[in-house]
N, C-alpha and C positions, 0 to 999 in steps of 0.2 A: 379358578380358585375353585369350585365344586370337588374336586378329584384330595386336594386339600385336606378339606373337611372332615374326611373320613379317615385320612391315615398320616398324622400329624409328625411321624416322624420320616416321611418321603419329602424331599428336599424340591426346591421346583428347578423343571426342567432336567434332571436326572429320569423320572420317571417312575423309582422306587422301588421298582425293584433289582434286586441281587445280582450279579453275572452269575449266567448260568454254566456249570463246569461238565465235562461229559462225564458221563457214569461209570464208575468202574467196574466192570464185573466180577465177582467173587462165585467159583466154581466150589461147592461142596459134595462130596460124595454123600449118598442118602444112606441113612440108617438104618440096619434091619436088626431084627431080634435075632442075637446066635442062636436062642433055645426053637425057636419056630424054622429056623435054616436050618439043624441038625435033626431036624423033630423029636423033640427031648418034651415028653408031655409032664416028667414030675421034675421041680429040682431038688436035688439030694444034697443033705445037707454033709455028708459023708466025704463027699467031694469036693473038697475043700482047696485044690489046685486049682479046682474052676471059679469058685466061688472068690479067690483072693486075686482075682482080674477084675472084681466091682466093689473094690474096697479100696479106699487111698491110706496113705500113710498114716495118717491122724485118726485113722479109725474109722471115717465116715462112709455107710455108702454113697453110692453113687448114683444120681437120682437116672431115671429113664431116658430122660430128654437127652442124658448125655452119654450115655450109654446105648443107646438106640433099643431097650427092649420095650416088648409089648407088656401093654398094664397087666395081662394074665401074667407075665410070669416075670414082672418085677415085683408083684407081689408076691408070689412064690419063693422067688432070689432073695426078699428084703428078712423072709420066717426064716429061711435056710442058712442065711448069714449069721441070724440070731441065735437060733439052735448050736450052728456050729460052735459059736461064741463060747455058749454056757459049756459044751461039750467037749472044751478045750483044743479044738481044731484050727479056731482062728484067734487070733490074739486081741484084745477089745481094743489096744490104743499100742504102738508101737513107741518104744523107748526114743526118747531124745537123742538126738544125736550132737557129740561137738560139747 
């Protein structure tokens, strides 16, 4: 009776623990900073083909946790994308399809 006082949802005799299933292993490749790998010290806004890889179709800048860029290069990347948009190298928003 003492165990049932602490855990009201447990039924008598079942022990109150749900059945355990084997864990499924999920392997994901480690993300790395593309700019650190290529030893790029400054992200240039004129290199719009590289910047286009870090922007969604809706115009949003992808975060560093998604792309794997380090905080140092992510800050430069966001500034470079904003400059490239202002200088009309990149579009602010893609036109809607359909």
